[in-house]
C-alpha positions in Angstrom: -23.1 13.5 3.1 -19.9 13.0 1.0 -18.6 9.5 0.4 -15.1 8.6 -0.6 -13.4 6.3 -3.1 -9.9 5.1 -2.5 -8.4 4.2 -5.9 -5.3 2.5 -7.2 -5.2 -0.1 -4.4 -2.7 -2.9 -5.0 -2.5 -5.0 -1.8 -5.1 -6.6 0.5 -3.7 -4.4 3.3 -4.5 -1.3 1.2 -8.1 -2.5 0.8 -8.6 -3.4 4.4 -7.3 0.1 5.4 -9.8 1.7 3.1 -12.9 -0.3 4.1 -12.1 -0.2 7.8 -11.8 3.5 7.5 -15.2 3.9 5.9 -14.5 4.1 2.2 -17.7 3.7 0.2 -15.8 2.6 -2.9 -12.4 1.0 -3.6 -10.7 1.0 -7.0 -8.4 -1.3 -9.0 -6.6 0.3 -11.9 -6.4 -2.3 -14.7 -4.0 -0.4 -17.1 -0.4 -1.6 -17.5 1.0 1.9 -18.1 -0.1 2.9 -14.6 2.2 2.4 -11.5 -1.0 1.2 -9.8 -1.8 -1.5 -12.3 -3.3 -4.7 -10.9 -3.7 -7.9 -12.9 -7.4 -9.0 -13.0 -6.6 -12.4 -11.6 -4.5 -11.0 -8.8 -7.3 -8.4 -8.0 -9.6 -11.2 -6.8 -7.4 -11.7 -3.7 -6.5 -8.0 -3.3 -10.2 -6.9 -3.2 -11.7 -9.9 -1.4 -12.0 -8.0 1.9 -14.1 -5.3 0.2 -16.8 -7.6 -1.1 -20.1 -6.6 0.5 -18.5 -3.8 2.4 -17.7 -1.3 -0.4 -18.4 -0.8 -4.1 -15.5 -2.4 -6.1 -14.5 -0.4 -9.1 -12.3 -1.4 -12.1 -10.6 1.6 -13.6 -10.0 1.0 -17.3 -8.6 3.1 -20.2 -10.1 2.2 -23.6 -10.3 -1.4 -22.6 -11.1 -4.0 -25.3 -13.7 -6.8 -24.9 -11.0 -9.3 -24.0 -9.8 -7.2 -21.1 -13.3 -6.6 -19.9 -14.0 -10.3 -19.9 -10.8 -10.9 -17.9 -11.8 -8.3 -15.4 -15.2 -9.8 -14.8 -13.8 -13.3 -14.6 -11.0 -12.2 -12.3 -12.8 -10.1 -9.7 -16.3 -9.1 -10.9 -16.3 -5.4 -10.0 -19.6 -3.6 -9.3 -18.6 -0.7 -11.5 -16.4 -0.1 -14.5 -14.7 3.3 -14.6 -14.1 4.5 -18.2 -11.1 6.7 -18.0 -10.1 6.9 -21.6 -11.7 8.2 -24.8 -14.7 6.0 -24.7 -17.9 7.4 -26.3 -21.5 6.7 -25.3 -21.9 3.8 -27.6 -18.9 2.1 -26.0 -20.3 2.7 -22.6 -23.5 1.0 -23.5 -21.5 -1.9 -25.0 -19.5 -2.2 -21.8 -22.6 -2.2 -19.6 -24.2 -4.9 -21.8 -21.1 -7.1 -21.8 -20.3 -6.8 -18.1 -23.5 -6.1 -16.3 -21.6 -3.6 -14.2 -22.5 0.0 -13.6 -20.6 2.8 -15.4 -18.5 5.6 -14.1 -17.4 8.0 -16.8 -14.3 10.2 -16.0 -14.4 13.6 -17.7 -11.2 15.7 -17.9 -11.7 19.3 -16.7 -9.6 22.4 -17.0 -12.2 25.1 -17.8 -16.0 25.6 -17.4 -16.5 24.7 -21.0 -15.2 21.2 -20.3 -18.2 20.6 -18.0 -20.6 20.7 -20.9 -19.7 17.1 -21.8 -21.3 15.9 -18.5 -24.9 16.7 -19.8 -24.4 14.4 -22.8 -23.1 11.6 -20.6 -25.9 11.5 -18.0 -28.1 9.1 -20.0 -25.3 6.6 -20.3 -23.4 6.7 -17.0 -24.4 5.8 -13.5 -21.8 8.2 -12.0 -19.8 11.0 -13.5 -16.3 11.8 -12.4 -14.7 15.3 -12.8 -10.9 14.9 -12.9 -8.1 17.3 -13.9 -6.9 17.1 -17.5 -3.5 15.3 -17.7 -0.4 17.2 -18.8 0.3 17.5 -22.5 1.9 14.4 -24.0 1.0 12.2 -21.0 0.8 8.4 -21.6 -2.0 7.9 -19.2 -5.2 9.8 -18.4 -5.1 10.2 -14.6 -3.2 9.6 -11.4 -0.9 12.7 -11.7 -2.0 14.5 -8.5 -3.2 17.5 -10.4 -6.3 19.5 -9.5 -8.5 22.0 -11.2 -10.6 25.0 -10.1 -13.2 23.5 -7.7 -15.3 26.6 -7.9 -16.3 25.5 -11.4 -18.5 22.9 -9.8 -20.1 25.1 -7.2 -23.8 25.5 -7.6 -23.9 23.0 -10.5 -26.3 20.1 -10.4 -26.5 16.9 -12.4 -29.0 14.1 -12.3 -26.3 11.5 -11.7 -24.1 11.3 -8.6 -20.7 12.7 -9.3 -17.1 12.3 -8.0 -14.6 15.1 -7.6 -11.1 13.8 -8.4 -7.6 15.1 -9.0 -5.0 16.4 -6.6 -7.0 15.6 -3.4 -5.2 14.8 -0.2 -6.0 14.7 3.6 -5.0 18.4 3.8 -7.3 19.8 1.1 -10.2 17.4 0.7 -12.3 19.2 3.3 -11.9 22.5 1.5 -12.6 20.8 -1.8 -15.9 19.4 -0.6 -17.0 22.7 0.9 -16.2 24.7 -2.3 -17.5 22.2 -4.9 -20.3 20.6 -3.0 -19.1 17.2 -4.2 -21.2 14.3 -3.0 -18.4 11.9 -3.8 -14.6 12.3 -3.8 -11.9 10.1 -5.3 -8.2 9.9 -4.2 -5.2 7.9 -5.4 -1.8 9.6 -5.3 -2.9 11.8 -2.4 -2.7 8.9 0.0 0.6 7.5 -1.2 4.1 7.5 0.3 5.6 6.9 -3.1 4.2 6.5 -6.6 1.9 3.5 -6.5 2.5 2.8 -2.8 -0.4 3.4 -0.5 0.0 4.6 3.1 -2.5 3.3 5.6 -2.1 6.4 7.8 -2.8 8.7 4.9 -5.8 6.7 3.9 -7.2 7.0 7.4 -6.5 10.7 7.5 -8.2 11.3 4.2 -11.3 9.4 5.3 -11.4 11.2 8.6 -11.1 14.6 6.7 -14.0 13.6 4.5 -16.1 12.6 7.5 -15.3 15.9 9.2 -16.2 17.9 6.1 -19.6 16.3 5.8 -20.5 16.4 9.5 
């Protein structure tokens, strides 16, 4: 049964729409270059409604220890998503410092890119397969790009994994059926403008996920 993560939430209303619709995870992007950036202190109020109802994820990009400390002091997420160039040693250090679980995002364009997942399984609680960003991009995700979902078909990993990149209410059902994803992640696909979530699109996405897994 596929579960959904609604990411890049920036207001309490966004979070309420996600958890009321049945999202299993909600995500805060803590990365100033992103249009979805949330300050760790402000995130405490934004994500208050999710506490105990959904897993709270802090999305980071090569975060230093000071930022990790600010994130944990600010809103104490359940999981830290590593969406940069972190290696396994850094993942272990992040886990030890924060006590949070680890999601490692892996950029995918070809079947060869999936090989990195095997090496990450001992160090991450969840894997995330996301589309590679465009050449020269200043951030590592949130572009609404997708990759060939058939690359994931009939593949198995010991860790639960997310499919991310270019998902929307219109295509997530097909993506689940093709890839077999146990978890899906959406951000720009439920926005009315860059960084602006749309409650109706969030509801439609979660309904589409529920229909695909029925």
